[in-house]
N, C-alpha and C positions, 0 to 999 in steps of 0.2 A: 475467385472470389471477391469482390469487393469489398472492402471495409473503411467504414468511416470513424474515427478516431476521436476525442476528445484525448487532450496530456499527451498527444503525441512528439512535441518538446517537452516535457517533464522527462523525471530518472523512471517511472514503471512504464511510465505511456514509451518511451523513446525504448527501451529494452524490450519490451512486448512488439513495439512497429519492428522491430529491425529480426524478430525471431519471427515474423508475422513474413514480413519480405523474405526473411532465406526459406519459408517454406513453401514461395509460388504465389502467394495472396497478392492483390494490390492496395495498398492503403491511401485515403485518401485521412489527413490529418489536419485538427482546429490549430489554429495558430495566430500568438498577435503579432503585427510589423511583417513589413517584408524583411529585414535582417533576420528573424529566423523562421522565414517563410523559404529564404533563400538555401541558409542552413539546412535545414527539414527535407526539399529537394534534393540537398547532396546527396541525402542518406538515402534516395530512395523512395521518400514519402512524397506525396501529392499535397500539398500544402494547401489550405483553406484559410484563409484569412477573414476571421473574426471573434470573437468572446462566445463565454456561456450565456451573456445575455442578449444575445442574438436570435431571435427565436426565429425570425422566418429562415435564417440559415440554417439552424440546427435541424429544424421540419423538414427542409428541402435536403438536405443532406441525407439524413434519417430514409426518407422515402428512396434517396436514389441508391444507394447503398445495399447489399446483401445480409449485413447483419452491424452494428455499430458497438464499440467497446469505451465506456465514459471511464479513464484512468485519470481526469483532473481534478477534481475537487468532491470528497464522499458526499459534504457536507451542503451543496449547490443547488437545494431542493428545485428553486426553479428548473435548471437548466435538462434534472430527469425529468420534471414532467413534461416538459418540451419533447424532449426526446419519444418517450412512453408516446405522446401524442402523434407524433410522427409516424411510428411504430403501427397502431393501432391497428388489429386486424391483418397484421400484414404475415403473422407468425414469422417473423425473420425473429434469428438470435438478438440479444441486448444481453451482454455484461456489462456489470456494473462493478466498481472496483470501492471498499468498503473499510476497517481496518478497524484491528481488533481492541484498539481500546475502547471498543463500545463494551469490552470486560472488566475496562478497567475499575478497580477501587482505589481509595485513597488510603493507601498504607505509609504513604511519605515516605518510602525507602527503608521502614522500620521493621517489617516484618516478610515472609515470604509469606504468603496464601495455597493452602492446602485443595483451593475452590479450581479443578479444571475441568471446561467449558468443551462439549463435541456436537459438531451441525444443529443439535437439535434438544441442547442445553435451555432450557427458558432462561431468559433477562431479565436483569434486574438494573438497569442503568444507572451510573450516578445520572442527575440533572444534566451535567453538564456534555454527555452524550445520549443524550433521549429525543433530541432532533435528527441525530447518524441515524440512530436505530427505526426512525418513522421510515426515513427516507427509504429505507432497507428494505422496509414492510411494505413503500411502495411501489418500488420494483419488482417483488416476486406477487405483490397482488397482480401487476401488472399481465400475467400470465392469465386473467379471467379477459384480458383484453384483445388478446390473439397477439399476444409478444410474448416469444418465447425468451422469456428475460431469467436471468439469474444473478446472484449476488456470488465474488468474491471478496473474502474477510482476509486480506491481508495482516499478518504478524509483523515485528520488527524485522524491514527488508536488510539486509547488509551487500555486502559485493559491488563492483562497480559498474555503471550502467552501461548502456550498449550506444545511447543514442546522445544529445547534446548536453545531458547533463550525466556527471561522474558517479557526483555522491545521493547517498539515503540522508535521512532526517537525524537519526539517534545519533548512533556511534559519530558519524562527522561532527555531530554536537560536542558531545564528551571528549572528542580531539583534540577538539579546536580551541574550547577551556583547558583543555593541558597547555598548548601552545602558547594560546595569550599568556597563562599566569605562573607558566612554569606545573601547574600541579594540576595533575587528574583528579577531580574531582565525582562521586556519586551523590545521588539526592539520600541524605538519612545516610544511616546504616548500609544502604547500598545492598539489601539482602531482598530486595522485591527481585519478583522472575518475569520474565516477559518470553514467549517464544517467539522463533525468528525462524526466516528462510534464506537463501539466498537468491539473490534476485534473479539469474538465469532459471533458476527450477519455479521463478513466480513466472516466467514467459511461458514455460513448458506448459502449464497450467491454465494457460489461460488459450496456448493452442488447442488443447484437449477441450476444454472446454467449451470451445465455441460450437466443436461436432457432436458435444457427448455429455453435457449438463440439460438438467430437467427444468424443464418451465417451471418454475417458481423456487426453483432450487437456490440452495446456503451452503458454503464450502469456506469451512477455515482453511487457511494457506501455509502453512508451518511443518519444520522438519528439525525441530530441537527445542528446549530452550537453556537459557541460563541466567543466573543473575547477575544483577549490576555492580553487584564487587568482583565477579569475576569477569565481567568487561571491561571491566575501569583499569583491572589489574594490567589486563593484557594489552589495554591501550597503552601504559604505563611501560610497557616493557617493550611495546612496537617503538616508544617516540623518545626509549633509554631516559626516563624521568623516576622519581622516588616510587615509592610506594603511593596508591592512590589516598585520599585523603576524606574522612566524613564531612558532608556540609550540611548546615541547618538548613530545612525548607524555606525559611525565608529569605536566605541568601540566594539560594536556588533560583525563586521567585523574581527578585528583585533584577537578578542576571538574563532569564530564560521566558520571563513568566509566568504568569500561573498557569496557562493549562497545560503547558510543555512540560513546566517543570514537577506540576502535580500527576499526569495522565501520563503524559507521554515517555518520563525518565523515574517518576514516582513510584508507579504502582503495579500492582500486578496484573499481569496479563497470560495465562496460562489455559491456552488453546488443544487441541488436536483435530487436524483434519482428517480423520475418518471416511467421511465422501467422498474428499476428493479421491484418495488409493483407492476405495473397496469400489465408487460407480464409476470414475474415469478412469482409472490406470493408472493413476499419477504417481510415478517416480522418481522423489526427487535424489539427487546424488552429493549435495553439498549437507553437512548433517551438523559440523561446529564450526559457530559464529567465534571463537576466544582462534582457533587455530587460523582463521582465515581471518582473524586482526595482527596475528601476529608474523604470520607471513607475507602477507598481500597489502594489507590496507594503507593507502598512499600517507610518504611519510612528508 
């Protein structure tokens, strides 16, 4: 089976690509520039030089492939529209990567939410996430155009990437601040809770979804949850630093920017991957983000 991937040189996409190769798939990956193309080829991925804005390339690759996996950018609507156009009436699988910040609130680290979403829970996203939710809806609606499309909505991902990029986003951001300043900090009081999942378990689910995902399906991807206060405490222990500190949200915004501070690190995002387990037979193996931080997080 021939797979075309966007984001194959990234953290999620690189790990998924390596898992697909190990399972015997042929993978062609969109990549910018000759240097990354050579590095991707060394992993066994056939590089396709281009960008998400290169509509002709995306359409040609979608028509050539047996299936398409988009792991490049959850918010790039034009590329999703183009890939759907290339796949229309083909019946081919199309997996689109979203993120569970679509469930984010505006807790600013000050409280844990008791609201937990599963795959069928209606969403009322904060304004900053409405465009992403609309893209997810566009993908699911592609089933009516003859595309076997589904959305995989990842939570906080941890673990070392298997491809060209080792580090994820949220935990390395917190660790980098600790290394820079000598103090590990969380937004507000760090009471907000995010669901999480190991990157190797993520890759296993993409493999299953290629064969089993329902057309128009939506699947959260999680195997556990933790409050940011517990995550930063584990980071501090791993780095040999003192107890983590509360950080006023205004200071966090000045360092990390509004979107990252408020929604990636300061919000609640609690979900349950009911459908991935029940319908796709997914059995994730890694259950504790804090154990991974204390034992395996690169220092």
